[in-house]
C-alpha angles and dihedrals in degrees: 000000000000118000116251097196123069118233110266096255092050092048091050091047093053091045092053091047090051090049090048095051092045091048091049091052092049093050091048090051093049104033105022130225097309093046094051098097122165093245091051093047092046092050091049090052093046092243136117120254087242090061089053093050091050087062102034127029093217146348092274092060092048093049092048089055092047091050096050094043092051093048090051091049091048090051094050094044093048092049092049094046097046094046093049120118090252089073097048098087099032119120119231089259092053093043092049092051089048093052094046093047091052091048095050093044091053093048091049099049097037098036097128094046094047092047093049093049093045092054091042092053096042094056098036116121097205105098094191092055092047091048092051091050091050092049092054091049091048092052091055092046091048094051093049091049092049091050092052090047091060082077094050091131089071094052116099097187110111092235107040096176098055092035093058093047093047091047091051090048088052090053092050094047094048094045091049096042095048104031106027114029102051115087089225116043091217095054094109092051086083087070101030118024114232089007097177094057091045090050091054090050102040103035095069089049092052091046094050096044090051088056089050097252120138112228113188090177 
């Protein structure tokens, strides 16, 4: 009969790795890419820098692992959440608002982390790593699009498939461009007062109207 408990050293090893990856994500979210030093990450995880270097040869290797792990977690969590029973009886309007609210909430609370990982990936020279990151992002995007398209009968756009994908792309670009890329999250408030609240209110309306759905709310 297979063992269900890891040997002590393996259990400790996995626990320390989990703490390390969690600590790295927290430091990235708080201090950004430049502030995510090995000593700072180790301290956040309650480990010594030497322990970190025994697992990863350098900061780049650690951040690549953090990036891919987080994208995998995001994919699994999105899939679980969007296939939950709570979504079964939602209309397209309700489901669209739910997806957009989740997107904006994640971008708001993990702004520093998402900004750091975006910049890290954009400037990374390892094509295989970048390709893997893009594949994981695409899988999440694809699953969300397919879920919305199960309500294609409610869509009034003449090309529902491309319309849903373009509308989701618009959500991602606006969330990233307004909430993630600026150094200061209030930068766009110079142009639109209280921009984050307005984004949460207006983006679902834009999304739904593009799909041809009236949204009196």
